[in-house]
VEXLUMFI-765389 format. One record per residue (C-alpha): x, y, z; residue in three letters. Coordinates in steps of 0.2 Angstrom, whole numbers. Each point is the difference from the previous one (the first is absolute). Example, Ala and Ser with C-alpha at 12.3 -4.5 7.8 and 13.67 -1.06 7.14 Angstrom:
! residues 2
c1:c2:c3:rest
62:-22:39:ALA
6:17:-3:SER
***
This chain:
! residues 215
c1:c2:c3:rest
14:39:-684:MET
-14:11:5:LEU
7:14:-11:ASN
0:-12:-15:THR
-18:-5:2:LEU
-5:18:2:MET
9:4:-16:ALA
-8:-15:-9:LEU
-17:4:6:ALA
2:19:-5:ALA
6:-5:-18:VAL
-15:-12:-2:CYS
-12:13:6:GLY
7:13:-12:ILE
-1:-13:-15:LEU
-18:-3:5:CYS
-5:18:-1:LEU
10:2:-17:VAL
-9:-15:-8:PHE
-17:6:7:LEU
3:17:-9:PHE
5:-9:-16:ILE
-16:-11:1:ALA
-11:15:2:VAL
8:9:-14:PHE
-1:-16:-11:ALA
-18:-2:4:LEU
-4:18:-5:ARG
8:-4:-17:LYS
-10:-16:-1:LYS
15:-11:0:ALA
-9:-13:11:PHE
14:-13:-2:PHE
14:12:6:ASN
-12:6:14:SER
-3:-18:6:ALA
18:-4:-1:LEU
5:16:10:SER
-13:-4:13:LEU
7:-18:2:LEU
18:7:3:VAL
-7:13:12:ALA
-9:-14:10:PHE
16:-10:0:LEU
10:15:6:SER
-13:3:13:LEU
1:-18:6:SER
19:1:1:LEU
-1:16:10:ALA
-12:-8:12:ALA
11:-15:2:LEU
16:10:3:PHE
-9:11:12:GLY
-7:-15:10:THR
17:-8:0:LEU
7:17:7:MET
-12:1:14:VAL
2:-19:4:ALA
19:2:0:SER
0:12:14:ARG
9:-7:15:GLY
10:-12:-10:TYR
19:4:-3:GLN
8:-3:-17:ALA
14:-13:0:LEU
13:0:-14:THR
14:-6:11:HIS
3:-5:18:GLU
-8:14:11:ALA
-1:4:18:LEU
-17:-4:7:ALA
3:4:18:ALA
12:1:14:VAL
-4:-10:16:VAL
8:1:17:ARG
-4:-14:11:VAL
0:1:19:GLU
-3:-16:10:PRO
-11:-1:15:ARG
-4:-13:13:PRO
-10:-16:-3:LYS
3:-1:-19:LYS
-6:17:-4:THR
8:14:-9:PHE
-2:18:-7:THR
2:4:-18:ALA
4:18:-5:HIS
-3:2:-19:VAL
5:14:-11:ARG
-7:1:-17:PHE
9:8:-16:PRO
-12:15:2:ASP
6:3:18:GLN
-16:-6:7:ARG
3:-10:17:GLN
-10:-13:9:ALA
3:-10:16:ILE
-7:-18:2:PHE
0:-10:16:ASP
1:-19:-6:LEU
2:-17:7:ALA
11:-14:-7:GLY
18:-6:-3:ASP
1:9:-17:GLN
-7:16:-8:LEU
-10:-4:-15:TYR
-4:12:-15:ILE
-9:-4:-16:ASP
-4:9:-16:ALA
-10:-1:-16:TYR
10:1:-17:ILE
-8:3:-17:LEU
11:-3:-15:LYS
-6:7:-17:TRP
2:-8:-17:LYS
15:7:-11:PRO
-12:9:-12:LEU
-7:10:15:ILE
18:3:6:ASN
3:10:-17:VAL
-14:12:5:LEU
9:3:17:GLY
-9:-11:12:LEU
12:-11:10:HIS
-1:-12:14:THR
-9:7:15:VAL
0:-5:18:TYR
-9:4:16:GLU
4:-5:18:LEU
-15:-9:7:ASP
2:-7:18:ARG
12:0:14:ILE
-1:-12:15:GLY
9:-13:10:GLY
5:-18:-4:ARG
5:-14:12:TYR
13:-13:-5:LEU
-10:-14:9:SER
-16:-6:-8:LEU
-7:-3:17:ASP
3:18:5:ASP
-8:5:-17:GLU
-16:-9:5:GLN
-1:5:18:THR
9:16:4:GLU
-7:17:-4:PRO
3:7:-17:ARG
-1:19:-5:ARG
-1:6:-18:PHE
-3:18:-7:PHE
-4:7:-17:GLN
14:10:-9:LEU
-10:3:-16:SER
-13:14:-1:LYS
-18:-2:-5:PRO
-3:5:-18:LYS
-16:5:-10:THR
6:-9:-15:ILE
14:-14:2:ASP
10:-8:-14:LEU
-2:-17:9:LEU
-19:2:0:ASN
0:6:-18:LEU
11:-15:-5:ARG
-13:-12:7:GLU
-15:9:-7:ARG
5:3:-18:TYR
7:-15:-10:LEU
9:10:-13:PHE
12:7:14:LEU
7:-18:2:ARG
7:1:-18:TRP
9:16:5:LEU
7:-6:17:LEU
15:-13:-1:ASP
-1:-5:18:ALA
-8:3:16:GLU
7:-7:16:TYR
4:3:18:GLY
16:0:9:SER
6:0:18:ALA
15:2:10:THR
5:-5:18:PHE
11:10:12:ILE
7:-7:17:PRO
-8:10:15:SER
11:-7:14:ASP
13:14:0:ARG
0:19:-4:PRO
4:3:-18:ALA
-5:11:-15:THR
-4:-8:-17:TYR
-4:7:-18:GLU
-15:-8:-8:ILE
4:0:-18:ARG
-10:-7:-15:ILE
5:-6:-17:SER
-9:-8:-14:THR
3:-17:9:THR
-7:6:17:GLY
3:7:17:LEU
18:1:7:LEU
6:4:18:ALA
17:7:3:ARG
7:5:17:GLU
7:17:1:VAL
17:1:9:GLU
-1:13:14:GLN
14:13:0:LYS
10:-1:15:GLN
4:17:8:PRO
18:5:-1:ARG
9:-1:16:SER
8:16:6:LYS
19:0:3:GLU
***
């Protein structure tokens, strides 16, 4: 997606320069109408280049989603008194360890889905894991027991979510914006693949390979 946005921004930038040259040439020939028209096209091209450039910067940190994708691999290790440790490995091989409390592991994500017209330009549904924490099965425990949450997303100078709220025209480009979450039991050691599709987050347990016995 970032490569597509970069290419679109570059093409619009080149078009801006070309029509600026045409406008100057037409002005020297005293073709004022052609000059004004070329300046208008140059301005529109510059605006599109700025838009695609801004979207490119704002999209950093989000992952393109065109099918079901692996978002993380989580290994759960239960501890005493409804606490547990979550070992998280991301697709880029980054790893993190979180000490959490609860009966289940909780992970959520933001999902942004573009309109079909924008899909034609190469922009597809994007997602970003947001938070990880613990979840209690009992409502009383949720209200009285300690809770621990940690941020999975990274801070951004420009964020698609913020742009979507600030600029109304982006709402016409976005088809849907929603959050999704999944819960994983934390009462036994296990490894799960956290996958994400256009319908939301999924958790699938990974079967551990048993070592072959020596005869």
